[in-house]
N, C-alpha and C positions, 0 to 999 in steps of 0.2 A: 364299372359304369361304361367303360369303352366297349367291352365285349357285349354288354347288354344293348348298347346303341347299335353296334354292328349287326347283332342278331336282328334287331328291329328293322334295320334298313333292308336286310335281305328278305325278311318276311314281306315288307312293303313292295320290294322289287318283284317278288314272285306274284303277289296279288296284282300289281300293275301290269305285269306281262299277261296274266290271264285275262284281265279286263280289256287291254288293248287288243289282244288276239281275238277274243270273243266278240268284241264290239265292231269288228270290221264288217263293212257291207259287202255285197257280192263281188265287187271289183276291187275290194280292199282299199278303197279311197284313193287309188293310184291315178296318176296322169298317164293315160294310154296313148301312145303314138302307133299308128297302124299303117305304115307305108306299104306293107305287103301283107295281105290277109293270111298268108301261110306262116309268117314269122312275126311274132308279137314282141312288144317291148313295153316296159313300164318304168316310171321314174318316181322316186320317193325322196322327199325333202326332210332334212333333220336340222332342227334348231340347236343353238348352243345349250349346254346342259344347265338350265336354270331350275332344275328340280321337277321337270315335267313328268318323269317316270317315277322318281323317288323324291318326295318333297323334302326329306331330311338330308339329302345328299346332293345339293347343287355344287357345281365346280368351285373349288377354292385354289387359287394360284396366281401366277404372274402372266398368264396368257390373256390377251385382249379378248373380250367376249363377243366380238363380231364374227368369229369363225362359224361357218355353217358347212353342212355336208349335203351332197346330192348323190343318190344311188340310182344307177340305170341298170335294169335287168333286161337282157336281150336274148331272145330265143335263137338258137343256131340250128342249121339244117340237120346236124347229126344228133339231135336230141340233147345236146349239151347247152350250156347257158353261159353267156358272158356277163360278168358283173363289173361295172365301172363305178368307182367312187371318185367324186370331185370334191375337194376341200376348197372353200372360199376364204380369202383373207388369211393365208398362211404366213408364217414367219420365214423369211429368206434364210437358207442354210440349216434349218431344223428338219429332222426326219420324224414323220408322224406314223406311229404304229396304228394300223387300222385293222380291226379283227371282227370275225364272226365267232361268237361264243355260244355253243349249243346249250339250250335250256336243259336243266337237269333237276332231279329230286334233291332238295337241299340236304335230306337225311343221308344221302350217299356221297356227298362231296366233302373234301377235307376241311373246308372252312365254312360249311353250311351255306354256300352260295347256291342260288337257284339256276346256276349255269356251270358248265365245265370251264375251269380256269384256263386251260390250254386252248388257244384258238383253234378253230376247225380249218386247217390248212387246205383241205379239199374243197372248201367253199370260198373263203376269203381271208387271206392273211398277207397283207402287203405293207411295205414301208413307202410312204409318199413323201417325196422330197419337196419341202416348202420352198417357194420362190418369191415370196412377198405378195403373190396374187393368188390366182386359182391354180391348183395342181391336182393331177389325176393319176390313177393307176387302175389297170384292168386285170381280171383273172378269169379264166375259163374253168367251169366246174362240170363234172360229169352228171350232176343233178339236172333234171329236166326243168324247163321253165315253170310248168304247173306245180312241180314239187316245191320249187323255191318260193313262189308267191302264195301258195295255198297251204302246204302241209309242213314245210321246214320251220321248226321252232327254234329261234336263237335270238340273241341280243347283238346289236350292232354297236361297236365301241370305237371311239377315236381317243387314243391316249394322248396325254399332254407330253410333248417332247421336252418341256422345261422341268419335268420332275421324273424321278425314277419310276419306271413302269410298275404299277401294282394292279393285280387282277382282283383285289378285294376292297380297295379303297375307292369307292365310287366318286368321291370328291376330287379325284385326279382325272376323271373322264371329261374331256371337252365335249363329247357327244355321247349320249346314251339313249338307245331306242330299240324297238323290236325290229328284227331283220326283215327287210322287204315287206313292210306292212305300213298302213297309214298310221301317222303319229297323232297324239292328242293335239287338238287345235287350241293354241294359247296365244294370248296377246298381252304380254307383260309390258308394263310401262317402263320407259327409259328416258333419261334426260342427261345432257352433257353441258358442262359449264367451262368456259375458257378463262384462263388467268394469264395475263401478260406479265412481263418482267416488272418488278416493283420499282416504279419511278415516282412513287408518292401519290398513287391514285386515291388512296383513302385520306392521306394528309401529306403535304409536301415535306414535312419534317421526318416522315417515316421512310423516305426514299432510300433505296439500297446504297450502301457504301462498302466497296470491296473490290476484289479482283476478278470476280466471276464474269464471263462474257455475257453481254446483255441480250443476246439472241435467244436466251432461255425462256421457255413458257411451259404451261401445263394445262391439261384437260382433266377435269373431274367428272366421272360418270356415275350416276346412280341407277342401278338396275333392279327392278322388282323381281322377286323370286317366288316360287310356287307356294311356299309355306308362309308368306306374308313378311318375311325378312327381306333384306336388301344386300346386294353386292355393291361395295364402294370401290371404284377403280380409279387409279391415277396414272395418266400417261405423261411422262416428262419428255419434252422436246429439246434437243441440243444439250442433253446432260453430258457432263464430262466423263470420259472413260476412266474407270478405276476409282471414281469417287462414289460415296454413299450419301444419299440425300434423305434426311429425316423429313417426313411429311405428316402433318398433324392436323387434327381438329381441336381447337381450343374453345371451350364453351364460353359464351358471354357471361359476364359477372359484374356486380356492382363494384366500381373502382374503389369505393370507400371501404370495401371489405376484403380486398386482396392485399397480400404482403407488400407489393411494390406499386400499388395504385394502378394496376393494369385493368382495363375493362374486360378482361377475360381471365379464366383460370389458367395459371401458368403451367399446370400439369395437363398434358393432352388427354382427350377423352379416348381411352383405349378401346372402349366399347363401340366407337364409331370409326375412328381412323387414326392409327399410328403405324406407319410403314417406314421401313428403311429400304429405299429403292436404289439399286445399283445403276450407276450411270453408264452411258454408252450410246450416244445419239438419241434414238427414240426408244424409251423403255417403259414398261408397264408393270404394275402390281395391284393387288386388290385384297380386300378382306370382307368377311361377312359380318353384318350387324343385325341385331334383332329388331332395330327400328324399321318401320315400314317406309315404303317409297313416299307416301303422303307426308309422314312425319318429317322425313329428311328434307323434302323439297318445299314444305309449307310452314312447318312449325318449329323446326330445330334452329336454335340461335347459336351460332358459333363463327369463329374465324377459320379460314383455310390458310395454312401456313406451310411454306417450304423453306427450310433452313439452309443456309450456305454451308456446304461441306468443307469449304476452304477456311472457315473461321470456327473458333470455339463456339459450341452451341449455346445460345442465350435465348431465354424466353421473355426477356424484358427489353433487349436492344432491338427495336424493330428495324433498324438500318442494316441488320444482318439477315433480314428475310428476303429471299429471292422472289417469292410470291407472297402476297398478302391480300386477302379479300374476304368477303362474307361467304360462308360455306353454302354451296349449292344455290348460288344467287347470281 
């Protein structure tokens, strides 16, 4: 099944590339700056990989989904071209592999990919050093400006520095798009919900009792994806280094029908949210759920729970919960 799914993804990727490439208008949908009529430049914007290019392969991993990329293509006097990529919202201390992968016939590549797995180092192959903000790297290519923006066929990829680099697993790509072309216009819905330390907001008797510092908090983000599913992300603030935090969605239930009289299912809903997030200041993780954005933010009834890593995990002792609130509310 995995090989079949991978094959299907690559077929979709090839079709998407053809669609995006053929649907470009005369100026490729680019933002053109023309300070010198003899030397041209264009800028292309790339959103986070939410499945815009391949619906079945949105990003899955620990990186926050606020990363974006911008590519500037500048014509030089010697018929060369400078390509500058800027990444927004990078992680400080992480190195981002950013590549151009030439389009190829899938029947000729080792894994059936519609691109050459080795990046084209003559066009763009850079490691961008994350600094917690915007970070950039430039490269000069012998290709002409016209060739880059009109006839060069390739994919633009930003790999996740928090995972081992893969050139076949598209779910590890933070950004995926066609190189120096206009990208599909998308407007995915997103909503974030903040949860403060559990001091008994739901019920004073549920207030946390333990040794964890009280400056802890969390943010839950629901992101709509191209295929109608959702990415559920959790950011922990002031999480202790070296500790692992269980983060769960517990479905509402009739207290008369649960083993211990809890108004929720004691087993977390693994189809929505069950994460083990490593501590260390500000840390993030996510998972994909088949529930839609509308279902999660309007209809789904559950509690959002973060368990204390300094105590034995309990699904009945609410005083061990660092955060406790209604899910996506």
